[in-house]
C-alpha positions in Angstrom: 63.4 -19.0 52.5 60.0 -19.2 54.2 57.3 -20.4 51.8 59.8 -21.5 49.1 61.6 -24.6 50.4 63.4 -25.1 47.0 65.4 -22.0 47.5 68.5 -21.6 49.6 69.6 -18.7 51.7 73.3 -17.7 51.4 75.4 -14.6 52.2 77.0 -12.6 49.4 78.8 -9.2 49.8 77.4 -9.0 53.3 73.8 -9.5 52.2 71.3 -12.3 52.7 70.5 -13.7 49.3 67.8 -16.1 48.3 68.8 -18.3 45.4 67.6 -21.2 43.2 69.3 -22.7 40.3 67.9 -22.4 36.8 66.8 -25.5 34.9 69.0 -26.4 31.9 68.6 -23.9 29.2 66.6 -21.4 31.3 67.7 -17.9 32.4 68.2 -16.6 35.9 66.2 -13.7 37.3 68.3 -11.2 39.3 65.4 -9.8 41.4 65.7 -6.4 43.1 62.8 -5.9 45.4 60.8 -2.8 46.3 60.9 -0.8 49.5 57.9 -2.3 51.4 58.2 -5.7 53.1 61.0 -8.2 52.6 62.0 -11.2 50.6 59.4 -13.4 52.2 56.7 -11.1 50.8 57.9 -12.0 47.3 57.8 -15.8 47.9 54.8 -16.2 45.6 56.7 -14.4 42.8 59.8 -16.5 43.3 57.7 -19.7 43.2 56.1 -18.6 39.8 59.6 -18.0 38.3 60.8 -21.3 39.5 57.7 -23.1 38.2 58.9 -22.0 34.8 62.4 -23.3 35.3 63.9 -19.9 35.9 66.7 -19.5 38.4 66.5 -16.8 41.1 69.1 -14.5 42.7 67.3 -12.2 45.2 69.4 -10.0 47.4 68.0 -8.4 50.6 69.2 -4.8 50.9 71.3 -3.7 53.9 69.1 -3.8 57.0 66.4 -5.9 55.3 65.5 -9.6 55.6 68.4 -10.3 58.0 71.1 -8.4 56.0 73.5 -6.4 58.1 74.0 -2.6 57.7 71.8 0.3 57.2 70.0 1.2 53.9 71.2 4.0 51.8 71.7 4.6 48.1 75.5 4.2 48.5 75.3 1.1 50.6 72.7 -0.6 48.4 74.5 0.3 45.2 77.9 -1.0 46.4 76.5 -4.3 47.8 74.4 -5.1 44.7 77.3 -4.2 42.4 79.6 -6.5 44.4 77.1 -9.4 44.1 76.8 -8.9 40.4 80.6 -8.9 40.0 80.7 -12.3 41.7 78.0 -14.0 39.6 80.4 -15.5 37.0 82.3 -17.2 39.8 79.1 -18.8 41.2 77.0 -19.4 38.1 79.5 -19.5 35.3 80.6 -16.9 32.7 77.9 -17.9 30.3 74.9 -17.6 32.7 71.9 -15.8 31.1 70.6 -13.3 33.6 67.6 -11.0 33.3 67.5 -8.1 35.8 64.1 -7.5 37.4 63.6 -4.3 39.3 60.4 -3.7 41.3 59.5 -0.1 42.4 62.5 1.0 44.5 64.3 -1.9 42.8 64.0 -0.2 39.4 66.3 2.5 40.8 68.7 -0.1 42.1 68.6 -1.9 38.7 69.3 1.3 36.8 72.1 2.2 39.2 73.6 -1.3 38.8 73.6 -0.9 35.0 75.1 2.5 35.3 77.9 1.6 37.7 78.9 -1.8 36.4 77.7 -2.6 32.9 78.9 0.7 31.4 82.2 0.9 33.3 83.9 -1.9 31.3 84.2 -4.1 34.4 84.5 -7.9 34.0 81.3 -9.7 34.7 78.1 -11.0 33.1 76.3 -9.0 30.4 72.6 -8.9 31.3 70.3 -10.4 28.7 67.6 -7.8 29.5 66.0 -5.7 32.2 62.4 -5.6 33.4 61.2 -2.5 35.3 58.0 -2.8 37.3 56.5 0.6 38.3 59.7 2.6 37.7 60.3 6.2 38.7 62.4 8.8 37.0 64.0 9.9 40.4 63.2 10.0 44.1 63.0 13.8 43.7 60.2 13.4 41.1 58.3 10.9 43.3 58.5 13.2 46.3 57.3 16.2 44.3 54.3 14.1 43.0 53.3 12.8 46.5 53.8 16.1 48.3 52.9 19.1 46.2 54.5 22.2 47.4 57.5 20.4 48.8 59.9 21.9 46.2 61.9 24.1 48.6 62.9 20.9 50.5 63.8 18.7 47.6 67.4 19.9 47.5 67.9 18.4 51.0 67.2 14.8 49.7 70.1 12.6 50.3 68.8 9.6 48.3 68.3 10.5 44.6 68.1 7.3 42.5 68.1 9.4 39.3 67.2 6.7 36.8 66.3 9.1 34.1 69.9 10.5 34.0 71.2 7.2 32.8 68.3 6.0 30.6 69.9 7.3 27.4 72.7 4.8 27.9 70.5 1.8 28.3 71.0 -0.4 25.2 69.8 -3.9 26.3 66.3 -5.2 25.8 63.8 -3.4 28.1 60.3 -4.2 29.4 58.5 -1.6 31.4 55.3 -2.6 33.3 53.2 0.1 35.0 49.7 0.4 36.5 47.3 2.8 34.9 46.1 3.9 38.3 49.4 3.9 40.2 49.1 6.7 42.8 52.5 6.1 44.3 54.5 6.4 41.1 52.4 7.8 38.2 52.7 5.9 34.9 53.9 9.1 33.2 57.3 8.6 35.0 57.5 5.0 33.7 56.6 6.3 30.2 59.2 9.1 30.4 61.9 6.6 31.5 60.9 4.2 28.7 61.0 6.8 26.0 64.4 8.1 27.2 65.9 4.6 27.0 68.3 4.3 24.1 67.6 0.7 23.2 65.5 0.0 20.2 64.3 -3.3 21.7 61.8 -2.1 24.3 58.2 -2.6 25.3 55.8 -0.6 27.5 52.9 -2.4 29.1 50.3 -0.1 30.7 48.1 -2.4 32.9 44.6 -1.2 32.8 42.9 -0.6 36.2 46.0 -1.6 38.1 47.7 0.4 40.9 51.2 0.1 42.3 51.3 -3.4 43.7 48.8 -5.5 41.7 50.6 -5.8 38.4 51.0 -9.6 38.4 47.7 -10.5 36.8 46.6 -13.1 34.3 46.7 -10.6 31.5 50.2 -9.3 32.4 52.2 -12.3 33.3 52.3 -13.7 29.7 54.0 -10.5 28.7 56.7 -11.1 31.3 57.2 -14.7 30.3 57.4 -13.8 26.6 60.0 -11.1 27.3 62.1 -13.4 29.5 62.0 -16.3 27.1 62.8 -14.1 24.1 65.9 -12.5 25.6 67.2 -15.6 27.4 
């Protein structure tokens, strides 16, 4: 837990997980990170959450930040699902948890919601979900980044098709996307947002921001307001 001494590192479902307990009456953030870097790169974010009294559960994907295994959609989905199932045993059945997905983590978040929340399995009901720079599918991202690649798209083994499940999303939703995001265009975030079935949803287009600079003084209050409202 480099840079965040208040957090502890544990192992859950074969993954390294950084955790911090929530202050009384405050929610816990189930943080699903993006593809680049590792948990240590998010230390500043974790510190900001904790400064507000929020708890943190931040799993490292297979092969990342000391976790065993190799990353794949199937491996990540299974491990994150297993951790979610165990949360009531570790944090109590009444814990209030907000799922936070960042970039690739938005696909993980949507897959978690699809594979656990809608399957009628026992576990916590998430209070809400925040999607930072979400994509509709890996196929759509590849087509955007590499024009003319269409003949090869059928060979993709990792799909993360978030749009396919969006119509089943009924919990409060906040989407945050950079106006100048060249990695994942904001149109994909908007499409996912509009497809979400929930009537309690907000879309924040961050003016002048790209893919990785969305945590700004004019954006963070929107995050805190959402988390506080759904907690």
